[in-house]
GUSE-242366 format. One line per field, with one value per residue (C-alpha): residue number from 1; x, y, z; residue in three letters. Coordinates in pm, 1 decimal, padded with zeros to 6 digits. Layout:
<pts>
k = NUM; ...
c1 = X; ...
c2 = Y; ...
c3 = Z; ...
r = ALA; ...
</pts>
This chain:
<pts>
k = 1; 2; 3; 4; 5; 6; 7; 8; 9; 10; 11; 12; 13; 14; 15; 16; 17; 18; 19; 20; 21; 22; 23; 24; 25; 26; 27; 28; 29; 30; 31; 32; 33; 34; 35; 36; 37; 38; 39; 40; 41; 42; 43; 44; 45; 46; 47; 48; 49; 50; 51; 52; 53; 54; 55; 56; 57; 58; 59; 60; 61; 62; 63; 64; 65; 66; 67; 68; 69; 70; 71; 72; 73; 74; 75; 76; 77; 78; 79; 80; 81; 82; 83; 84; 85; 86; 87; 88; 89; 90; 91; 92; 93; 94; 95; 96; 97; 98; 99; 100; 101; 102; 103; 104; 105; 106; 107; 108; 109; 110; 111; 112; 113; 114; 115; 116; 117; 118; 119; 120; 121; 122; 123; 124; 125; 126; 127; 128; 129; 130; 131; 132; 133; 134; 135; 136; 137; 138; 139; 140; 141; 142; 143; 144; 145; 146; 147; 148; 149; 150; 151; 152; 153; 154; 155; 156; 157; 158; 159; 160; 161; 162; 163; 164; 165; 166; 167; 168; 169; 170; 171; 172; 173; 174; 175; 176; 177; 178; 179; 180; 181; 182; 183; 184; 185; 186; 187; 188; 189; 190; 191; 192; 193; 194; 195; 196; 197; 198; 199; 200; 201; 202; 203; 204; 205; 206; 207; 208; 209; 210; 211; 212; 213; 214; 215; 216; 217; 218; 219; 220; 221; 222; 223; 224; 225; 226; 227; 228; 229; 230; 231; 232; 233; 234; 235
c1 = 05300.2; 05677.0; 05906.2; 06043.0; 06422.0; 06403.4; 06084.3; 05981.5; 05905.2; 05537.7; 05561.5; 05737.6; 05479.9; 05191.6; 05354.7; 05419.5; 05070.1; 04902.9; 05124.0; 05024.3; 04658.5; 04675.5; 04858.3; 04605.8; 04305.6; 04451.7; 04607.3; 04279.4; 04125.0; 04406.3; 04419.9; 04043.0; 04051.7; 04326.9; 04610.4; 04973.9; 05059.8; 04794.8; 04745.4; 05092.6; 05287.3; 05115.8; 05178.3; 05546.1; 05594.4; 05437.1; 05642.9; 05965.3; 05890.6; 05779.9; 06087.3; 06313.9; 06148.0; 06164.8; 06534.4; 06583.3; 06389.1; 06610.9; 06924.5; 06802.9; 06947.6; 07295.9; 07297.9; 07453.1; 07803.9; 08038.4; 08335.7; 08570.6; 08374.2; 08393.1; 08069.2; 07697.9; 07474.0; 07182.0; 06911.1; 06651.9; 06843.0; 06711.0; 06335.2; 06416.7; 06600.2; 06291.2; 06074.3; 06320.9; 06334.6; 05958.0; 05958.9; 06121.6; 05848.7; 05581.1; 05744.1; 05732.8; 05359.7; 05284.1; 05226.7; 05162.8; 04995.4; 04964.7; 04754.8; 04632.6; 04817.1; 04743.2; 04887.1; 04910.8; 04666.9; 04853.6; 05183.9; 05027.2; 04883.5; 05228.3; 05376.7; 05101.7; 05141.9; 05510.9; 05431.1; 05177.3; 05440.4; 05686.0; 05423.7; 05331.0; 05692.1; 05786.6; 05518.2; 05277.0; 04989.2; 04702.3; 04846.1; 04908.6; 04559.1; 04399.7; 04596.7; 04477.0; 04113.6; 04148.6; 04319.7; 04037.0; 03783.2; 03960.2; 04002.5; 03652.6; 03404.8; 03563.0; 03611.2; 03233.3; 03226.6; 03505.9; 03307.7; 03014.7; 03222.2; 03170.0; 03499.5; 03629.3; 03665.6; 03837.3; 03840.2; 03991.8; 03736.7; 03803.1; 03516.2; 03555.3; 03344.2; 03372.5; 03572.0; 03345.6; 03449.9; 03091.1; 03168.3; 03349.8; 03042.5; 02800.1; 02978.3; 02985.5; 02613.9; 02531.3; 02714.9; 02637.8; 02275.2; 02414.5; 02653.7; 02963.3; 03218.0; 03401.0; 03734.3; 03858.8; 04217.8; 04280.7; 04198.4; 04380.1; 04280.0; 04302.5; 04529.6; 04358.8; 03998.9; 03783.9; 03745.0; 03884.5; 03949.2; 03838.7; 03992.1; 03825.5; 03884.2; 03560.7; 03521.7; 03237.4; 03170.9; 03018.3; 03096.7; 03301.9; 03004.5; 02792.8; 02729.2; 02986.3; 02960.1; 02773.5; 02496.2; 02719.4; 02858.9; 02510.6; 02422.2; 02741.7; 02723.1; 02403.6; 02583.7; 02952.2; 03178.4; 03358.1; 03717.5; 03856.7; 03722.5; 03989.5; 03932.6; 04200.1; 04051.5; 04277.8; 04124.9
c2 = -00593.7; -00601.5; -00424.4; -00105.1; -00080.2; 00286.5; 00358.9; 00723.1; 00905.2; 00885.0; 00505.0; 00492.0; 00721.9; 00508.2; 00190.5; 00337.2; 00486.3; 00157.0; -00026.9; 00208.0; 00180.5; -00200.7; -00203.5; 00036.9; -00171.5; -00500.9; -00352.1; -00191.2; -00535.8; -00659.7; -00339.1; -00322.2; -00674.1; -00586.3; -00785.5; -00696.5; -00634.2; -00377.0; -00073.1; 00088.5; -00237.5; -00381.5; -00061.7; -00058.9; -00423.1; -00358.5; -00042.5; -00224.9; -00490.9; -00235.3; -00013.6; -00319.1; -00423.4; -00067.5; -00059.7; -00390.3; -00247.3; 00061.2; -00153.4; -00373.9; -00132.0; -00158.2; -00534.8; -00795.7; -00900.3; -00687.8; -00837.0; -00692.8; -00823.6; -01161.4; -01146.3; -01102.4; -00890.8; -01108.9; -00849.7; -01108.5; -01168.0; -00836.3; -00925.7; -01281.2; -01137.4; -00930.2; -01243.2; -01415.9; -01119.0; -01091.0; -01452.3; -01332.7; -01070.6; -01331.5; -01569.2; -01298.0; -01251.6; -01617.6; -01680.5; -02002.5; -02004.3; -02363.2; -02538.6; -02209.8; -02081.0; -01731.1; -01503.2; -01751.3; -01551.0; -01228.4; -01386.6; -01510.1; -01161.4; -01001.2; -01255.3; -01192.1; -00814.8; -00858.3; -01042.0; -00772.7; -00507.2; -00691.8; -00711.8; -00343.6; -00235.3; -00438.4; -00272.4; -00568.1; -00340.1; -00563.6; -00867.8; -00671.1; -00520.0; -00860.7; -01004.1; -00715.9; -00778.5; -01149.2; -01075.7; -00844.2; -01105.2; -01369.7; -01156.1; -01008.8; -01232.0; -01574.6; -01505.5; -01521.4; -01847.2; -01988.6; -01904.4; -02116.5; -02433.7; -02681.9; -02780.2; -02962.8; -02765.6; -02868.8; -02737.9; -02845.4; -02883.6; -02934.8; -02996.1; -03017.5; -03230.1; -03499.6; -03804.4; -04027.0; -04221.4; -04209.0; -03849.1; -03970.1; -04147.2; -03881.3; -03597.5; -03794.4; -03870.5; -03503.5; -03359.2; -03630.4; -03518.7; -03173.6; -03333.4; -03290.8; -03563.2; -03579.7; -03762.0; -03823.9; -03704.8; -03761.6; -03662.0; -03481.3; -03497.8; -03188.3; -03265.0; -03019.6; -03123.2; -03406.1; -03234.7; -03382.8; -03227.1; -03428.0; -03317.6; -03376.7; -03281.2; -03166.8; -03183.0; -03075.1; -03005.4; -02672.7; -02358.5; -02076.8; -01844.0; -02066.0; -01959.7; -02020.1; -02349.1; -02186.4; -02444.7; -02725.5; -02506.1; -02425.1; -02795.1; -02899.6; -02609.4; -02752.3; -03055.9; -02963.9; -02670.7; -02579.4; -02495.4; -02452.9; -02420.1; -02338.8; -02333.1; -02504.9; -02435.9; -02287.4; -01963.3
c3 = 04229.9; 04189.8; 04434.0; 04271.5; 04286.7; 04383.7; 04583.6; 04601.4; 04924.9; 04830.7; 04810.9; 05147.2; 05309.3; 05180.4; 05310.8; 05656.2; 05677.5; 05584.7; 05834.2; 06115.6; 06016.9; 06015.0; 06348.4; 06500.8; 06390.4; 06507.5; 06822.0; 06926.6; 06962.4; 07188.0; 07394.4; 07446.3; 07590.6; 07837.6; 07680.4; 07748.9; 07382.4; 07299.2; 07078.3; 07073.0; 07094.4; 06788.3; 06589.7; 06687.6; 06589.1; 06249.5; 06196.7; 06280.3; 06021.5; 05762.4; 05806.2; 05782.3; 05456.9; 05318.1; 05404.8; 05222.2; 04925.0; 04911.4; 04921.0; 04633.5; 04379.7; 04534.6; 04592.7; 04373.6; 04284.7; 04080.9; 03895.7; 04160.1; 04462.8; 04630.2; 04835.8; 04767.1; 04991.7; 05109.2; 05177.1; 05282.0; 05604.7; 05736.1; 05732.4; 05841.8; 06140.5; 06223.0; 06220.9; 06452.2; 06687.9; 06720.3; 06840.3; 07164.7; 07208.8; 07144.5; 07391.1; 07657.1; 07597.5; 07678.7; 08049.0; 08238.7; 08577.3; 08690.9; 08427.3; 08277.7; 07968.2; 07838.4; 07572.0; 07284.5; 07070.7; 07152.0; 07044.8; 06721.7; 06660.0; 06695.6; 06456.9; 06202.1; 06241.3; 06164.9; 05842.1; 05750.0; 05813.5; 05589.4; 05313.2; 05331.9; 05371.5; 05065.1; 04855.1; 04851.9; 04946.8; 04834.3; 05012.4; 05332.1; 05320.2; 05263.8; 05557.8; 05777.9; 05684.7; 05756.5; 06088.5; 06195.6; 06086.5; 06294.5; 06606.9; 06610.6; 06426.5; 06475.1; 06846.6; 06881.8; 06683.6; 06899.4; 07211.4; 07092.8; 07040.3; 07328.8; 07490.8; 07793.4; 08117.7; 08438.5; 08794.9; 09124.0; 09403.4; 09773.8; 10017.5; 10394.7; 10626.2; 10891.3; 10788.9; 10582.7; 10275.3; 10148.2; 10051.3; 09739.4; 09604.8; 09727.3; 09549.8; 09223.4; 09252.8; 09320.6; 09020.5; 08766.0; 08693.0; 08602.3; 08350.0; 08565.0; 08635.1; 08967.3; 08981.5; 09335.7; 09389.4; 09759.9; 10114.8; 10395.8; 10761.8; 10983.4; 11277.1; 11512.3; 11441.8; 11311.2; 10973.1; 10650.5; 10309.2; 10005.2; 09673.7; 09336.5; 08977.1; 08818.1; 08441.1; 08215.6; 07849.3; 07744.3; 07538.7; 07690.1; 07652.0; 07875.7; 08234.1; 08507.0; 08700.9; 08988.0; 08970.9; 09093.2; 09371.1; 09499.7; 09511.4; 09688.4; 09932.1; 10080.2; 10222.3; 10235.1; 10307.9; 09985.0; 10075.9; 09726.1; 09372.8; 09113.6; 08738.3; 08531.8; 08188.5; 07918.0; 07792.7
r = MET; ASN; ILE; PRO; LEU; GLN; PRO; SER; TRP; THR; ASP; ILE; ALA; ILE; ARG; LEU; ALA; LEU; THR; MET; LEU; ALA; GLY; ALA; ILE; ILE; GLY; PHE; ASN; ARG; GLY; ALA; ARG; GLY; HIS; ALA; ALA; GLY; PHE; ARG; THR; THR; ILE; LEU; VAL; GLY; LEU; ALA; ALA; SER; VAL; ALA; MET; ILE; GLN; ALA; ASN; ILE; LEU; LEU; SER; VAL; SER; GLY; LYS; THR; PRO; GLU; SER; PHE; ALA; ILE; MET; ASP; LEU; MET; ARG; LEU; PRO; LEU; GLY; ILE; LEU; THR; GLY; VAL; GLY; PHE; ILE; GLY; GLY; GLY; ALA; ILE; LEU; LYS; ARG; GLY; ASP; LEU; ILE; THR; GLY; VAL; THR; THR; ALA; ALA; THR; LEU; TRP; LEU; MET; THR; VAL; ILE; GLY; LEU; CYS; LEU; GLY; GLY; GLY; GLN; LEU; LEU; LEU; GLY; THR; ALA; ALA; THR; VAL; LEU; ALA; VAL; LEU; THR; LEU; TRP; ILE; LEU; LYS; TRP; VAL; ASP; GLY; THR; ILE; PRO; ARG; GLU; HIS; HIS; ALA; ARG; LEU; VAL; VAL; THR; CYS; GLU; ALA; ASN; TRP; ASN; VAL; VAL; GLU; GLN; VAL; SER; ASN; LEU; VAL; GLU; PRO; MET; LYS; TYR; ARG; ALA; HIS; PHE; LEU; GLY; GLN; LYS; HIS; HIS; SER; ASN; SER; ASN; GLN; THR; ASP; TYR; ALA; PHE; GLU; LEU; SER; TRP; HIS; ARG; PRO; ASP; ARG; ALA; SER; SER; PRO; LEU; ASP; VAL; LEU; HIS; VAL; LEU; ASP; ARG; ASP; TYR; ARG; ILE; THR; LEU; PHE; GLU; LEU; MET; THR; ASP; ARG
</pts>
């Protein structure tokens, strides 16, 4: 479908309506899961891109170079500027807490919604609709598939007991039958008692949908006092 040089108000209304519908469908997924960029944010990002592309479409009929002019109006700078601007919004959605990084999918969703808005605003209705369907498929259906893929997980474990270097080997022997690996990080002695903290990095391989690593905590809790257990897995 070619972009009409003079879109009618009916064309503009259809483009804006489809943009809001696409933003609402995609944004509902992010909002229902408690993400920062949710229902309204996704709609607004899509509308901004769509309006910018409609504005560029309207100006197409007045662009070009006349014999008396010395400059050419580059209308594509407007949607390109929108794509650049949404990068700042996406960057603000990405958070890092220690080794845990969140918000990457939300940032990618906003970027995709911007492209969808540009497609619908430019009159490429079939392309924008197809992109919306694929986005919904990825966010809903493929999320379940992604949760079934086994991946590496890590956690920081600190156990407290009386000073005994056999603890390092004992902890490794306890977790190994459950398919966990314990990498010794260091120890710290309590100055006001005979207790010592032993720090380990636990790693295991299982899907995200699998149960939490409570089994290894129950086993270790029989012989040691667990002072710290902190997940370091990217989710």
